[in-house]
MIKE-762658 format. One record per residue (C-alpha): residue in one letter; x, z, y. Coordinates in steps of 0.05 Angstrom, whole numbers, plus 5000, padded with zeros to 4 digits. Example, Ala and Ser with C-alpha at 12.3 -4.5 7.8 and 13.67 -1.06 7.14 Angstrom:
2
A524651564910;S527351434979;
// end
This chain:
305
X514886656396;X514487176450;X508787406416;X511487616339;X513388316334;X517988436286;X518989156281;X515789656229;X514089606166;X511988846130;X510488886064;X511588266016;X504688186000;X502088015920;X498087405903;X492787675860;X490287235799;X484787295756;X484687405682;X485386605673;X490886645726;X486886205777;X488186485845;X483187065859;X482287005938;X477387545948;X482088055915;X488387765950;X484587876014;X482288605994;X489988725984;X492088496052;X486388836086;X487589496062;X495189436069;X493589286150;X487989916143;X493890326121;X497890216180;X502989686166;X506089196224;X506388596193;X505088136131;X509087716090;X505787226047;X507586755994;X513987005986;X518087305918;X512387755913;X507187215930;X509386825870;X510186275909;X513885865866;X509085985817;X503385645862;X501584955869;X501684595933;X495384665950;X494185345924;X499885495973;X495185266032;X489185526014;X492686266001;X494986256077;X488686026098;X485886626057;X490687096084;X489486806162;X482386866157;X482387596128;X487687896178;X483587536237;X490387656279;X490588406270;X497988396246;X503087766252;X503387306189;X510087096154;X509286576106;X515286406060;X517585736065;X520685585983;X520484915957;X524984525905;X526784055962;X528484016037;X522483486044;X517683926009;X519884566050;X518484196124;X512083926098;X509584626083;X513084916147;X508884396192;X502784516154;X503285286156;X504085246228;X496984846228;X493785446188;X495385956227;X501386266202;X505886676258;X513486626232;X516686286178;X521586566124;X525286046101;X528586096033;X534785636006;X531685055960;X530485375897;X534785165836;X539984825871;X546685105892;X547784795956;X554984706002;X553985006070;X553584406094;X547284276052;X543784956066;X545284856137;X542084146140;X536084476092;X534585026144;X535784576208;X530384076178;X525484646168;X527484916245;X525584166269;X519584126227;X514584666265;X514985046330;X513985686292;X519586326295;X523886326227;X527186816193;X532986626144;X532487046079;X539087206049;X539187425980;X545087165942;X544287595882;X536687295871;X538286595897;X545386445882;X546586185956;X549286616014;X548186516083;X554686596111;X557586826188;X559586086192;X553085756173;X549086186219;X553686076278;X552085306264;X544485476259;X544885946325;X543985296364;X536685286340;X532285596383;X526385776335;X531886056278;X530786766307;X531987336246;X535287446190;X532287826127;X538688076097;X537088316025;X544588286003;X545988985967;X552889076015;X549689436081;X556289166110;X553188526126;X548688846183;X554289086221;X558488456210;X552588066225;X551588546296;X558688486316;X558987696308;X552587516336;X549988146383;X542188156388;X542387296382;X538787446307;X533687966295;X536488346232;X530688586179;X532289036119;X529888656058;X532589105999;X528289675984;X533190105958;X538090136022;X532789946068;X534490706109;X541490416111;X539889796145;X535690146197;X540390596215;X545889986221;X541089656266;X535989276227;X528789196275;X524589336208;X523289366143;X520488796095;X518689126030;X516189015954;X513889785942;X509689876004;X504789485967;X503789975925;X505590595973;X504390336041;X502191016079;X509991316055;X512890716081;X509690726154;X511691436154;X518791346136;X519590826190;X515391316238;X519991846223;X526691386235;X523791046300;X522891796327;X529392106315;X526592476257;X532192346203;X530492976161;X523992726156;X526291966144;X530992246089;X524992626051;X520692106042;X526991606027;X528892105968;X522292225940;X521691405950;X528291165915;X526191215841;X521690665860;X525590305901;X531190165859;X525689665827;X525889225879;X532689035857;X531188865797;X529688195755;X522488465734;X520488705808;X514688275810;X511488525755;X513589225767;X511189175833;X503888905805;X503589455759;X505390015804;X498589695846;X494589825796;X496490465777;X494790545852;X488890175855;X490889645902;X490689095856;X492088795783;X497688575740;X496887925730;X502187465744;X504186715716;X508586435672;X514786465661;X512587205680;X509787635640;X506488315645;X511288915631;X510289105564;X513489655522;X518590155536;X520089785601;X512689855621;X512390655595;X518690775642;X515490455704;X508690715691;X511991425682;X515291275749;X509691145786;X505691655767;X511092255788;X511491965854;X504191915861;X503292645840;X508692875892;X506992405945;X510192646021;X505192326065;X499792806026;X503693396020;X505093366096;X496793236106;X494993876065;X500394366096;X498094126168;
// end
C-alpha cells in the first residue's frame, strides 16, 4: 500500500468495443497508453466509464489483464469492483490482485439498496478478500446508497480501506470527512464539475471522466493547482466546465465516448442498455466538444510561449 500514489489525475478510462460490441482489446490498450503518454498519474479501469456492469465475468478479467500488460507498471491501476452480489465482488477483488491491479475501487452492490449494516458488511467482505488498498466510491445519486460518516467510522478498523472517491454533489462532504477522520482516509475528487472545489477542500487527486477526451488540460489544471497558480487553474476549469457538467448526467458514458471519438482517442460504441447519443442530444454534445477543441487553453498557452 505504501507504493500506491493517490495524487494527481486518474482518468476513468473507457472500455473500447468493436462494431459487433465485442471488446476491442487493442483499441482499449491504445486508449490507456495514450492517456499515460499525455501525463496522467494513474488509471481507473472497469469503473462506470469502463462499462463494468456491461461485461461478463471473464471479460472483466481479460480486460484487466490487457490493462496491466499495456501499462507495464508506468502508473498505478485502480480497478472497479462492481457486482450484483457481495460474493462476486469478493471473488473479483481476489482475482484482481492476482492479475496485477494496484488498488480497488469498491462500489455498493448493484441494484439492491442496502441498509448501513449491509453496506458495511459488503465493503468489509471485499476488504478481507485481498490485500490491495481500497478506495470506496460514494455516489448516492447514481447508486442510491450513501457511504455515511457512521459507516466509514465502523470501517476505519479495516487497514486496507484507505481512500474515498467522493462523488456526492455537495462539496461540504470533503470538510465533514476531514473534520471527522483527519488523515485516516485519502479523499479523491470524483465528480468532474466540482473537482477544483474538491481539491481546494483537501482532495489529494481527481478521478475524472472527461480527462479521457482532454487529458492534457486535466493534467495542466491539477499541476497549476499544485504549484499554487490558482488563476491558471480557474482559467482551465472555466474553459472545461461545460464538458465537466456531462459527468453528472445519466448519459455520461455515451457523452465521454463521443468526446473521445471527436478528439481521435476512441470510438463511441457502447453496450445496451446504453445506446450512442442521437438527435438533438448528440448535436449538443458534438457542439460542446468542438468548441472546447477550438479553444483549448493548453494549446493556447503553448502557442503564446
